[in-house]
FILODREN-662553 format. One record per residue (C-alpha): residue number from 0; residue in one letter; x, y, z negated. Coordinates in steps of 0.001 Angstrom, whole numbers, plus 500000, padded with zeros to 6 digits. Last residue first. Layout:
N
NUM,a,X,Y,Z .
...
//
This chain:
76
75,r,145305,719115,132959 .
74,s,143987,716789,135673 .
73,s,146026,713878,134447 .
72,d,147699,710965,136125 .
71,p,149589,708722,133744 .
70,f,153388,708487,133901 .
69,r,154504,705726,131520 .
68,a,151283,703725,131757 .
67,m,151180,704055,135542 .
66,l,154852,703103,135742 .
65,a,154243,699986,133614 .
64,e,151218,699072,135739 .
63,l,153272,699384,138902 .
62,g,156005,697172,137466 .
61,p,153418,694599,136377 .
60,r,152009,694635,139936 .
59,s,155455,694214,141453 .
58,l,157193,697030,143296 .
57,r,158947,695946,146420 .
56,g,162123,697200,148095 .
55,a,164704,695553,145867 .
54,e,162704,692396,145171 .
53,p,163750,690637,148378 .
52,p,167467,691301,147797 .
51,l,168730,693739,150378 .
50,l,170866,692882,153390 .
49,h,168227,691295,155621 .
48,e,165953,694334,155237 .
47,p,168807,696495,156555 .
46,p,168772,694797,159994 .
45,v,172196,693296,160768 .
44,l,174599,694394,163500 .
43,a,174312,698196,163528 .
42,s,173368,697986,159845 .
41,v,176863,696660,159094 .
40,a,178558,699812,160346 .
39,a,176111,702089,158522 .
38,a,176458,700121,155286 .
37,l,180260,700281,155530 .
36,e,180130,704037,156047 .
35,r,177828,704452,153037 .
34,p,180064,702250,150875 .
33,t,182963,704546,151795 .
32,m,185589,703143,154102 .
31,r,189323,703321,153311 .
30,w,189261,699877,151666 .
29,f,187850,698232,154792 .
28,a,190342,699869,157161 .
27,d,193292,698793,154973 .
26,p,191935,695246,154734 .
25,a,191582,694874,158520 .
24,l,187951,694801,159559 .
23,r,186418,691699,161112 .
22,l,182925,693277,161128 .
21,l,181142,690105,160046 .
20,g,183851,688340,158049 .
19,f,186057,691104,156647 .
18,g,183547,693893,156160 .
17,a,180437,691771,155661 .
16,g,182139,689341,153277 .
15,m,183853,692221,151481 .
14,a,180524,693981,150972 .
13,a,178777,690768,149893 .
12,a,181486,689962,147341 .
11,w,181589,693585,146141 .
10,p,177871,693824,145402 .
9,f,178056,697052,143337 .
8,a,176850,696345,139815 .
7,r,173223,697061,139050 .
6,a,172402,700005,136867 .
5,a,170262,699318,133823 .
4,p,167087,701371,133740 .
3,a,167338,704532,131645 .
2,p,166263,704196,128030 .
1,s,162793,705316,126981 .
0,m,162144,708740,125510 .
//
């Protein structure tokens, strides 16, 4: 069994920049929000594709080939 992919750290700098700079939230309002609530508030002003790193939504050819090798199709 192969190891699970490494989890990425939460992007605190970007979240605080969006909360304080873009949304102009007070610190107590920002820290009471869940990441999902913050994402929803920010998405009203900024399209989601502008918030994600370019590689986050795309699967590269080598990545596809690795998945195909790991999980081959079979008719059995």
